[in-house]
N, C-alpha and C positions, 0 to 999 in steps of 0.2 A: 504494500500500500504506500502511496506517495505521502509525503509529509504535508500536513494541512496547515495553511496559514490562518491566523486569527480571523481575518476578513472572510475566509471561506467557511470557517466554523460558525461564525455568527449568522450565516445565511441558512444553516440547518435548523430543523426543529429539534426539540428535546429528545424525541424518540429516535431520530436519525443519529443524534449525538451518542445516545446509549448504544446503538448498533455499532457505531464507529469504535467506541471504547471496547466493546466486546471483541471486535475484529482485531484491534491493536493488541489487546491482552493475549489473544491466541497467538498472534505473530511473535510477541515478546516471549511467550512460553516456549515456542518452537526454537527461537534463537538461543534461549537459555539452556534448553536441553542439548542443543548442538554444541554450545560452549562447554557444558559440564561433561560431555562425553569425550572431549578432547578434540573435537573437530574445529577446523579453521572457519571463522565466520566469513560469510560471503562479502559482507560490508562491515568493517570493524566499528563504525560509528552508528550502526543501525539500532543497537540496543539503547544507547543513551538518547538518541533522537526519538525513538518510539516512546520512551518514558516521558520525554519532554512534551510530546504531542498529546499523550494521555492527560498530563497535568494541565495543558493548555485547554483541552476540551472541558475538563472538570471545572476549571476556573470560570470559563464562559457560561457553563451551565449554572453555576452558583450566582453569577451576575444576573442571568435571566430570571432565576427564582427570586432574587432580592428585588428586582424590578417589578415582578408580578405582585409581590407582597406590598410594595409601596403604592402601586397603582390602584 
């Protein structure tokens, strides 16, 4: 999965964001298994970038929830 920018994430609905998080977590788990079994990662920076993208999505989800509460 490609790295998502904040502007792209903001266009998604909350349900789509949850789907993206699930997809990214599966990808992260796959990379972690590959790393733990001693295999060479296909892209060394992919694990940290995947974690960063998950955090970015969660942050924007919380922003949307706070906005909904204030409105």
